[in-house]
C-alpha positions in Angstrom: -5.6 9.5 -19.9 -2.2 8.5 -18.5 -1.7 7.5 -14.9 1.1 8.4 -12.5 2.5 6.3 -9.6 3.8 8.4 -6.7 5.9 6.9 -3.8 7.0 8.9 -0.7 10.7 8.3 -0.2 11.6 11.0 2.4 9.9 11.9 5.7 7.6 14.9 6.1 9.0 15.6 9.6 10.4 19.2 9.7 8.9 20.2 6.3 6.8 23.2 5.6 3.1 23.0 6.4 2.0 23.3 2.7 4.3 20.4 1.8 2.8 18.2 4.5 -0.7 19.1 3.3 0.2 18.4 -0.3 1.5 14.9 0.7 -1.8 14.3 2.6 -3.8 15.5 -0.3 -2.0 13.0 -2.6 -2.9 10.3 -0.1 0.6 9.7 1.2 0.7 9.2 5.0 3.9 7.2 5.6 7.2 6.4 4.1 7.3 4.0 1.1 3.6 4.3 0.6 2.6 4.3 -3.1 -0.6 5.7 -4.7 -1.8 6.0 -8.2 -3.5 9.0 -9.7 -4.6 10.3 -13.1 -1.9 12.5 -14.6 -4.0 15.7 -14.5 -2.3 19.2 -14.4 -3.5 19.5 -10.7 -1.8 16.3 -9.7 1.4 17.1 -11.6 1.6 20.4 -9.9 1.2 18.8 -6.5 3.9 16.3 -7.3 6.2 19.1 -8.4 5.6 20.9 -5.0 7.0 17.9 -3.1 9.3 16.4 -5.8 12.1 16.3 -3.3 10.1 14.0 -1.0 8.6 11.6 -3.6 9.5 9.5 -6.6 7.1 9.1 -9.4 6.7 7.3 -12.7 4.2 7.3 -15.5 2.1 4.2 -16.0 1.0 3.5 -19.6 
């Protein structure tokens, strides 16, 4: 299965509670932190929820 690398590029300060919780569930706690996940539909949906706060790329 493909993997996805997610990096937080914008702050969560002043964001909606569900967006803050989504970042935390992805494992992102601070700016410029990067995590890797399997590219499952659940993870893709979480990234789409906070796509304005993160950058992402697929790892092959």
